[in-house]
C-alpha positions in Angstrom: 81.3 164.5 101.0 81.6 167.8 102.7 81.7 168.7 106.4 80.1 172.0 107.1 78.3 173.7 110.0 79.2 170.8 112.3 77.9 168.0 110.2 78.7 165.7 107.3 76.7 166.1 104.1 75.6 163.2 101.8 77.8 161.0 99.7 77.8 162.0 96.0 79.5 160.7 92.8 81.4 163.1 90.6 82.9 162.5 87.1 85.4 165.4 86.9 88.9 164.7 88.4 89.1 168.3 89.5 87.9 170.2 92.6 87.2 173.9 93.1 89.1 175.0 96.2 89.3 178.3 98.0 92.7 179.9 97.7 92.9 180.2 101.5 92.2 176.5 102.2 94.1 175.2 105.3 95.2 172.2 103.3 97.1 174.5 100.9 98.7 176.7 103.6 99.1 174.5 106.6 99.0 171.0 105.3 95.8 170.0 107.0 95.3 166.9 104.9 95.6 163.1 105.3 94.9 160.1 103.2 94.6 156.3 103.0 95.3 153.5 100.5 93.5 150.2 100.1 92.5 147.8 97.4 89.5 145.8 96.1 90.0 142.4 94.5 88.0 140.2 92.3 87.6 136.5 93.3 87.1 133.5 91.1 83.3 133.5 91.5 83.3 137.2 90.2 82.6 138.5 93.7 84.6 141.6 94.8 86.1 142.2 98.2 87.9 145.1 99.8 90.9 144.1 101.9 90.7 145.3 105.6 88.9 148.7 105.1 88.0 148.7 108.8 91.7 149.2 109.6 92.0 152.0 107.1 88.9 153.6 108.7 90.6 153.5 112.1 93.9 154.9 110.9 92.2 157.7 109.0 90.3 158.6 112.3 93.7 158.7 114.1 95.1 161.0 111.4 92.0 163.3 111.6 92.2 163.6 115.4 95.9 164.5 115.3 95.4 167.2 112.7 92.2 168.6 114.2 89.9 167.5 111.4 86.4 166.0 112.0 86.4 162.2 112.1 84.7 160.3 109.2 82.4 157.9 111.0 83.6 154.3 110.7 80.4 153.1 109.0 80.4 156.0 106.6 84.0 155.2 105.6 83.1 151.6 104.8 79.9 152.6 103.0 81.8 155.1 100.9 84.5 152.6 99.9 81.8 150.0 98.9 79.9 152.7 96.9 83.0 153.7 94.9 83.9 150.1 94.1 80.3 149.3 93.1 80.2 152.4 90.8 83.6 151.5 89.3 83.0 147.7 89.0 83.9 147.7 85.4 87.4 148.8 86.3 88.1 146.1 88.9 90.8 143.9 87.2 89.6 140.3 86.6 90.5 137.4 88.8 93.8 135.9 87.8 95.3 139.1 86.6 96.9 139.9 90.0 95.5 143.4 89.6 93.2 145.4 91.9 91.1 148.5 92.1 93.2 150.9 94.3 91.2 153.3 96.5 92.7 156.5 97.7 90.5 158.1 100.5 91.6 161.8 100.9 90.6 164.2 103.6 91.6 167.9 103.6 90.7 171.3 105.0 88.8 173.1 102.2 87.6 176.0 104.3 89.7 179.3 104.3 91.8 180.3 107.3 94.8 182.6 106.9 95.6 182.6 110.6 96.8 179.2 111.9 93.7 177.4 113.0 91.5 174.5 111.9 89.2 175.1 108.9 85.5 175.4 109.2 84.9 173.1 106.2 86.4 169.8 105.1 86.2 167.6 102.1 86.4 163.8 102.1 86.7 162.0 98.8 87.8 158.7 97.4 89.4 158.2 94.0 89.7 154.8 92.3 92.4 153.6 90.0 92.9 150.2 88.5 96.4 148.9 89.1 98.2 145.9 87.6 100.6 143.3 89.1 103.4 145.3 90.7 105.9 142.5 90.2 105.2 141.2 86.6 108.8 139.8 86.5 108.6 138.3 89.9 109.9 139.4 93.3 113.5 140.5 93.0 115.6 141.9 95.9 116.5 145.6 95.6 119.2 147.7 97.3 118.5 150.3 100.0 120.6 153.0 101.6 120.4 154.5 105.0 119.4 158.2 104.8 121.9 160.0 107.0 121.5 163.7 106.1 117.7 163.9 106.5 115.0 162.8 108.9 111.6 161.5 107.9 109.8 162.3 111.2 110.6 163.4 114.7 109.6 162.1 118.2 106.2 163.4 119.3 105.6 164.6 115.7 103.2 163.2 113.1 105.2 160.3 111.8 102.6 157.8 113.2 99.7 159.3 111.2 99.2 159.3 107.4 99.4 163.1 106.7 100.4 164.6 103.4 103.5 166.4 104.8 105.2 163.2 105.8 105.7 162.2 102.2 107.0 165.5 100.8 109.8 165.4 103.4 111.0 162.2 101.6 111.0 163.6 98.1 114.5 165.1 98.1 116.4 162.3 100.0 114.5 159.7 97.9 115.6 161.3 94.6 119.2 161.7 95.9 119.2 158.0 96.9 117.9 157.0 93.4 120.7 159.0 91.7 123.2 156.9 93.7 121.6 153.7 92.5 119.3 152.9 95.5 115.6 152.6 94.7 114.7 152.8 98.4 115.9 154.7 101.5 115.9 153.6 105.1 115.5 156.2 107.9 116.9 156.0 111.4 115.4 157.6 114.5 116.0 161.3 114.4 117.0 161.6 118.1 120.0 159.2 118.2 120.5 158.0 114.6 121.1 154.5 116.0 117.7 152.8 115.6 115.9 151.6 112.5 112.5 153.3 111.9 111.1 152.7 108.4 111.8 152.9 104.7 110.7 155.8 102.7 107.1 154.7 102.2 107.2 151.2 103.9 107.6 149.5 107.2 110.8 147.6 108.0 110.8 143.8 108.7 113.8 141.7 109.6 113.7 137.9 109.4 115.8 135.6 111.5 115.2 132.2 110.1 117.4 130.3 112.5 115.3 131.5 115.5 112.1 131.8 113.5 111.7 135.5 114.4 109.9 138.3 112.6 111.3 141.6 113.9 109.8 145.0 113.2 110.5 148.4 114.9 108.2 150.0 117.5 108.3 153.7 117.5 105.9 156.6 117.9 107.4 158.1 114.7 106.5 155.1 112.5 103.2 154.8 110.6 101.3 151.6 111.7 101.2 149.6 108.5 98.1 147.6 107.8 100.2 145.3 105.6 102.7 144.8 108.4 99.9 144.1 110.8 98.6 141.4 108.4 102.0 139.9 107.9 102.6 139.7 111.6 99.4 137.7 112.0 100.4 135.3 109.2 103.9 135.0 110.7 102.4 133.9 114.0 100.2 131.5 112.1 103.3 130.0 110.6 104.8 129.5 114.0 107.2 132.4 114.1 107.9 134.7 117.1 106.9 138.3 116.3 108.9 141.0 118.0 108.0 144.7 117.9 110.9 146.5 119.5 113.8 148.8 119.0 116.2 147.5 116.4 119.8 148.9 116.3 121.6 149.4 113.0 124.2 146.8 114.0 121.4 144.2 114.3 121.0 144.3 110.6 123.9 141.8 110.4 121.7 139.2 112.3 118.9 139.0 109.7 118.7 136.5 106.9 116.0 138.3 105.0 114.9 142.0 105.0 111.5 143.3 103.8 109.9 146.6 103.0 106.1 146.2 103.2 103.2 148.4 102.2 99.8 148.5 100.4 101.2 149.0 96.9 103.5 146.0 96.8 102.8 143.9 99.9 106.5 143.1 100.2 109.7 144.3 98.6 112.6 142.0 99.3 115.8 143.9 100.3 119.0 142.4 99.0 121.4 144.8 100.8 121.4 147.9 102.9 124.3 150.4 102.6 125.3 152.8 105.4 128.4 154.7 104.5 131.1 152.1 104.2 129.1 149.4 105.9 127.2 147.0 103.7 124.6 144.6 105.2 123.7 141.8 102.8 120.7 139.5 102.9 119.4 136.9 100.5 120.5 137.3 96.9 117.3 135.7 95.9 113.9 136.4 97.4 114.0 134.5 100.7 111.7 131.5 101.4 110.0 133.3 104.4 109.5 136.5 102.4 107.9 134.5 99.6 105.7 132.5 101.9 104.4 135.6 103.7 103.8 137.4 100.3 102.0 134.4 98.8 99.7 134.0 101.8 98.6 137.6 101.8 98.0 137.7 98.1 96.1 134.4 98.2 93.8 135.7 100.9 93.3 139.0 99.0 92.4 137.0 95.8 90.2 134.5 97.5 92.5 131.5 96.9 93.1 130.9 100.6 90.4 130.7 103.3 90.1 134.1 105.0 90.5 132.7 108.5 91.3 136.2 109.8 88.1 137.8 108.5 90.0 140.5 106.6 88.0 140.6 103.4 84.8 142.8 103.2 82.4 141.8 100.5 81.1 144.4 98.1 79.1 142.2 95.8 
């Protein structure tokens, strides 16, 4: 779908996984691009639902506004997601496989501008990819390290929107952390380096079981995670107190369980976090609260649990 002359054109299906793009496109030169990620799931009765596309629509709108791109109308976004799933119904993994059809909405400046200014043309597309169960061997805690030599985002920057440039900034520190044996990195606030912000591609959650608390950072540099938002609602439903606030590094020692959450995996249990010579250890096995939160989200997505929150949007 193309935006040109002040209006969006019609939706259309394409078979080729390639696009013809002007060499002066603003997405190539100035990073005028943003994206989303969401999934469609098959239920036992062969119906198919998309999980919380309304939230992705709103977040994409926020990203577009911040990067001076035209907003994709809410209804159009939902219509496009449903259309892509319908057209790729044969690729939706069957119920019971724990797989899903992953959707990647992408918006970018396709019009040429050599001077720094917004494009006069934009392209919105959605690609679909079937994905399997991320944790075929079960949920197992992983180790994380605090990234101290690089920042992911800055105050008053674009850390709170899903723009392409946010992720390229993590490539080098992420690879360096992996070489040291840490599959995931944890970033602190760039201003003081004392407060927890988020993992490389996931929100941070700390669980205090003794006080039944679910604690997650609040920061203008952190991307609002739809998965985290869902988990917070479930935590409240389980009788937990949810706190969105600043979290100091030293507070890591007070958590029984630690979670990285996002669309791809729902939750990744963190067994330990290393910061220099300091090591903060959590559950050696996947914690009971982590597992309960994970299972409830997955059961709602797969139609095994009643969707009391109204998150699933039916495709067919």
